[in-house]
C-alpha positions as CSV (number, residue, x, y, z in Angstrom):
1,M,-0.2,0.0,-0.2
2,N,1.5,3.2,-0.9
3,L,-1.2,5.7,-0.5
4,K,0.1,9.2,1.0
5,V,-1.6,10.6,4.1
6,S,-1.2,14.4,4.8
7,V,-1.6,15.3,8.3
8,I,-2.3,18.9,8.8
9,I,-0.6,20.9,11.7
10,P,-2.2,24.3,12.5
11,T,0.0,26.5,14.6
12,Y,-0.6,29.4,16.3
13,K,1.4,31.2,19.7
14,R,2.7,28.1,20.4
15,E,5.9,27.1,22.0
16,K,8.5,26.0,19.7
17,A,9.1,22.8,21.5
18,F,5.3,21.1,21.5
19,L,5.2,21.9,17.8
20,G,8.5,20.2,17.1
21,R,7.1,17.1,19.3
22,A,3.9,17.3,17.0
23,I,5.9,16.9,14.0
24,D,8.6,14.8,15.1
25,S,5.5,11.9,16.1
26,I,4.4,12.1,12.6
27,L,8.0,11.5,11.1
28,K,8.7,8.4,13.7
29,Q,5.3,6.5,12.5
30,T,5.6,3.3,11.3
31,Y,3.5,4.4,8.2
32,K,6.3,6.4,6.1
33,N,4.4,7.7,3.2
34,V,3.2,10.7,5.0
35,E,3.2,14.5,4.3
36,V,3.3,17.1,7.1
37,I,2.1,20.4,6.2
38,V,2.6,22.9,9.0
39,V,0.1,25.7,8.6
40,D,1.5,29.3,10.6
41,D,-1.5,31.1,11.7
42,N,0.5,34.0,13.2
43,Q,0.3,37.2,12.7
44,S,3.4,38.1,9.7
45,D,5.0,40.7,12.0
46,S,4.8,38.9,15.6
47,S,7.4,37.6,17.3
48,F,5.3,34.5,17.1
49,R,6.1,34.0,13.2
50,K,9.3,34.9,13.5
51,Q,10.3,32.3,16.6
52,I,8.5,29.9,14.6
53,E,10.0,31.3,11.0
54,L,13.4,29.9,12.9
55,F,12.4,26.8,13.9
56,M,10.9,25.6,10.6
57,N,14.4,25.7,9.4
58,L,15.1,22.8,11.0
59,Y,13.1,21.3,8.6
60,R,13.8,22.7,5.7
61,E,15.7,19.5,4.6
62,E,12.9,17.1,5.2
63,T,11.3,16.4,2.1
64,K,8.3,15.1,3.7
65,V,7.8,18.5,5.9
66,V,5.8,21.3,4.2
67,Y,5.9,25.3,5.6
68,I,3.1,27.5,5.1
69,K,2.8,31.0,6.3
70,N,-0.6,32.6,6.3
71,S,-0.5,36.4,5.7
72,S,-2.7,37.0,8.5
73,N,-4.3,35.0,11.3
74,L,-7.2,33.1,10.0
75,G,-8.2,31.4,12.7
76,G,-7.8,27.3,13.5
77,A,-10.7,26.0,10.8
78,L,-9.8,28.2,8.1
79,A,-6.2,27.9,8.6
80,R,-6.7,23.8,8.4
81,N,-8.8,24.1,5.4
82,Q,-5.3,26.1,3.6
83,G,-3.9,22.9,4.4
84,I,-6.3,20.7,2.8
85,F,-6.4,22.5,-0.1
86,Q,-2.5,22.5,-0.3
87,S,-2.1,18.6,0.3
88,S,-1.3,16.3,-2.0
89,G,-2.2,12.7,-0.2
90,D,-4.9,10.6,-1.0
91,Y,-6.3,10.8,2.8
92,V,-6.0,13.8,5.2
93,T,-5.7,13.7,8.9
94,F,-5.3,16.6,11.7
95,L,-2.9,16.9,14.6
96,D,-3.2,20.1,16.9
97,D,0.3,21.9,17.5
98,D,0.5,20.7,21.4
99,D,-0.4,17.2,20.7
100,I,1.0,13.8,19.4
101,Y,0.7,10.9,17.3
102,L,1.8,7.4,19.0
103,P,3.9,5.7,16.3
104,Q,1.1,3.1,14.9
105,K,-2.1,5.9,14.6
106,I,-1.4,6.5,10.7
107,E,-0.9,3.1,9.6
108,R,-3.7,1.3,11.5
109,Q,-6.1,4.1,11.1
110,L,-5.2,3.5,7.2
111,E,-5.2,-0.2,7.2
112,F,-9.3,0.6,8.4
113,M,-10.0,3.3,6.0
114,V,-9.2,1.0,2.9
115,S,-10.5,-2.1,4.3
116,G,-14.0,-0.7,5.0
117,N,-13.5,1.7,2.0
118,Y,-14.6,4.5,4.2
119,D,-14.7,8.2,3.5
120,M,-13.9,9.3,7.2
121,T,-12.7,7.6,10.2
122,F,-12.2,8.5,13.9
123,T,-10.8,6.9,17.1
124,D,-10.6,7.3,20.4
125,L,-8.7,9.9,22.4
126,R,-6.3,9.8,25.0
127,I,-6.5,13.3,27.0
128,H,-3.2,14.1,29.4
129,N,-2.5,16.8,31.3
130,T,0.9,18.4,31.6
131,K,2.7,15.4,33.6
132,D,1.6,13.0,31.2
133,I,-1.1,11.8,33.3
134,L,-4.3,10.5,31.8
135,I,-7.2,12.8,32.9
136,D,-9.9,11.6,30.0
137,Y,-10.3,8.9,27.7
138,R,-12.7,9.6,24.9
139,K,-14.5,6.7,23.7
140,F,-17.8,6.1,21.4
141,D,-18.9,2.5,22.5
142,F,-22.7,4.4,23.2
143,I,-22.9,3.9,19.2
144,K,-25.0,1.3,18.4
145,D,-25.8,1.7,15.0
146,F,-23.9,3.7,11.9
147,D,-26.7,4.4,10.2
148,N,-26.5,7.9,9.7
149,S,-29.9,9.5,11.2
150,N,-28.6,7.4,14.4
151,L,-24.8,9.1,14.3
152,L,-26.4,12.4,13.9
153,K,-28.4,12.0,17.3
154,D,-25.5,10.2,18.9
155,H,-23.1,13.4,18.0
156,I,-25.5,15.9,18.9
157,M,-26.0,14.1,22.3
158,R,-22.4,13.2,23.4
159,H,-19.8,14.9,20.0
160,I,-18.2,12.4,18.3
161,T,-15.0,14.4,18.3
162,G,-11.3,14.5,18.6
163,T,-10.1,16.7,15.3
164,P,-7.0,14.7,16.1
165,T,-8.6,11.2,15.6
166,F,-10.2,12.2,12.2
167,M,-9.0,10.9,9.1
168,Y,-10.7,11.2,5.5
169,K,-10.2,10.6,1.9
170,R,-9.4,13.9,0.8
171,E,-11.3,14.1,-2.2
172,S,-14.7,13.6,0.7
173,L,-13.1,16.3,2.6
174,L,-13.4,18.5,-0.3
175,Q,-16.7,17.6,-1.2
176,I,-18.5,18.7,2.2
177,E,-15.9,21.9,1.7
178,G,-14.2,21.3,4.8
179,F,-13.7,23.0,8.4
180,T,-17.2,25.7,8.7
181,Q,-15.7,28.9,10.2
182,V,-16.9,28.9,13.7
183,K,-15.1,30.9,17.0
184,M,-16.1,27.6,19.1
185,G,-16.9,23.6,17.8
186,Q,-15.2,23.6,14.6
187,E,-14.6,19.7,15.0
188,F,-18.7,19.3,15.9
189,Y,-19.5,21.0,13.0
190,L,-17.3,18.9,10.4
191,M,-18.4,15.5,11.7
192,L,-22.1,17.4,11.6
193,K,-21.3,17.9,7.6
194,T,-20.1,14.6,7.2
195,I,-23.1,13.1,8.8
196,E,-25.2,15.0,7.6
197,N,-23.8,14.9,3.5
198,N,-24.5,10.7,4.0
199,L,-20.3,10.2,4.1
200,S,-19.3,6.6,4.6
201,I,-18.1,6.4,8.2
202,G,-16.2,4.0,10.3
203,Y,-14.8,4.1,13.9
204,L,-11.8,2.1,15.1
205,P,-11.9,1.6,19.0
206,L,-8.4,2.1,19.9
207,S,-6.4,5.3,20.7
208,D,-3.1,6.4,19.0
209,V,-3.0,10.1,19.8
210,V,-2.4,11.9,22.8
211,A,-4.1,15.5,23.3
212,Y,-3.0,17.7,26.4
213,I,-4.6,20.2,28.6
214,H,-2.3,22.4,29.9
215,E,-2.0,26.3,30.3
216,G,-1.3,28.5,27.2
217,E,-3.8,30.9,25.1
218,R,-6.5,28.9,23.5
219,I,-9.9,29.6,22.2
220,S,-11.0,26.8,24.3
221,S,-11.2,28.8,27.8
222,G,-12.9,31.8,29.2
223,K,-15.3,34.1,27.6
224,N,-15.0,32.3,24.2
225,K,-15.5,28.8,25.6
226,F,-18.6,30.2,27.5
227,D,-20.1,32.0,24.6
228,G,-19.1,29.1,22.2
229,E,-20.8,26.6,24.0
230,R,-24.2,28.7,24.5
231,K,-23.9,29.4,21.0
232,L,-23.2,25.8,20.1
233,F,-26.6,24.7,22.7
234,E,-28.9,27.0,21.0
235,F,-28.0,25.4,17.3
236,K,-28.4,21.8,19.1
237,K,-32.3,23.2,19.9
238,T,-33.1,23.4,16.5
239,Y,-32.9,19.9,15.9
240,F,-35.0,18.8,19.6
241,N,-38.1,17.6,17.6
242,R,-35.9,14.7,16.7
243,F,-35.0,13.7,20.5
244,S,-37.6,12.1,23.2
245,I,-38.0,13.8,26.5
246,R,-35.4,11.5,27.9
247,E,-32.7,12.6,25.3
248,K,-33.0,16.6,25.3
249,M,-33.1,16.3,29.4
250,F,-29.3,14.5,28.8
251,I,-28.5,16.9,26.2
252,R,-29.3,19.9,28.5
253,F,-27.4,18.2,31.3
254,R,-24.4,17.6,29.5
255,H,-24.4,21.5,28.4
256,H,-24.4,22.4,31.9
257,V,-21.8,19.9,32.9
258,V,-19.6,21.2,30.3
259,M,-20.4,24.7,31.6
260,A,-19.2,24.0,35.1
261,V,-15.7,22.3,33.9
262,A,-15.2,25.4,31.8
263,G,-16.0,27.6,34.7
264,L,-13.7,25.0,37.5
265,R,-10.5,25.4,34.5
266,S,-11.1,29.1,34.4
267,K,-10.9,29.8,38.1
268,M,-14.4,30.8,38.0
269,F,-15.8,29.2,41.0
270,F,-19.5,30.6,40.9
271,T,-20.1,29.5,37.3
272,F,-18.8,26.3,38.2
273,L,-21.2,26.2,41.0
274,K,-24.2,27.1,39.2
275,H,-23.7,25.1,36.4
276,A,-23.0,22.1,38.4
277,F,-26.4,22.8,40.4
278,L,-28.1,23.3,37.3
279,A,-26.9,19.9,35.9
280,T,-27.4,18.0,38.8
281,A,-30.9,19.5,38.9
282,I,-31.8,18.8,35.1
283,S,-30.9,15.0,36.2
284,P,-29.8,13.9,39.2
285,L,-30.1,10.0,37.7
286,D,-26.9,11.1,34.9
287,A,-25.0,13.4,37.9
288,I,-24.1,9.7,39.5
289,I,-23.6,7.6,36.6
290,E,-21.9,9.9,34.6
291,P,-19.2,10.6,37.1
292,I,-18.7,6.9,37.7
293,T,-18.4,6.1,33.8
294,Y,-15.5,8.9,33.6
295,R,-13.5,7.2,36.3
296,K,-14.4,3.8,34.8
297,K,-12.6,4.6,31.6
298,V,-9.8,6.6,33.0
299,S,-9.2,3.6,35.4
300,E,-9.2,0.9,32.4
301,H,-7.0,3.0,30.0
302,K,-3.8,4.3,32.2
303,N,-1.2,2.7,30.4
304,F,-1.1,3.1,27.1
305,V,-2.1,0.3,24.5
């Protein structure tokens, strides 16, 4: 199998050590026919642009690495789209500039893609803190039926996401026009488009991706996070006619849990307490079940597999 896989890494205000770790994790893949596309989304006159330009000189002899410099900051969605348009692979996947692939990620996912002739596949996701300790494991064993109408409901209820776990046939990704330009939820809307365009979707139940939660500038914290989650929740309501009362209860519950966690991470303790109370009041049963499920997942996947 000699199919080329393009891996797109947008970078913005990120320490060069993290970016280097991300790039090297791709170059060390067991599958060798890869293309690494680094999309520099820093302002052209910023100190971050200058630092990344100097750092990328280390890879100037590496034929597998393509370095693209945006003339201005486009944001994550459009930066990834730039990479998609300029990619030359048969398949496209993504990596954030502070995350890593484990060595077999591309090989195992590509074999799965080809064997099922899928347009798109996704996997589980490991989430670590800066000490490399697993703090969450995102798995999708709740999906029982891969009919697109059922996938749509599962996605709106629980989010079938994790951008670094996505792999697409390039032609299929171009068909749905890539990422939608939104401040929050870019991966949510991409998966939604994938489902609603009836692409063939497969799930590989393992994780060869590690996403890190750490300090640093990112849109998934503070005011941006809260505003984005509120808008996303209002968007989900437009689909409520497809859901039962119990399912809508869970969607509301999950929204307040996400807001509570965001409040805790942002050290906004009143916000945390408010949304934790609302989540519990909306669904006391889920307030018991979900923490137990979360702890079980983390315990089961503490070690790399």
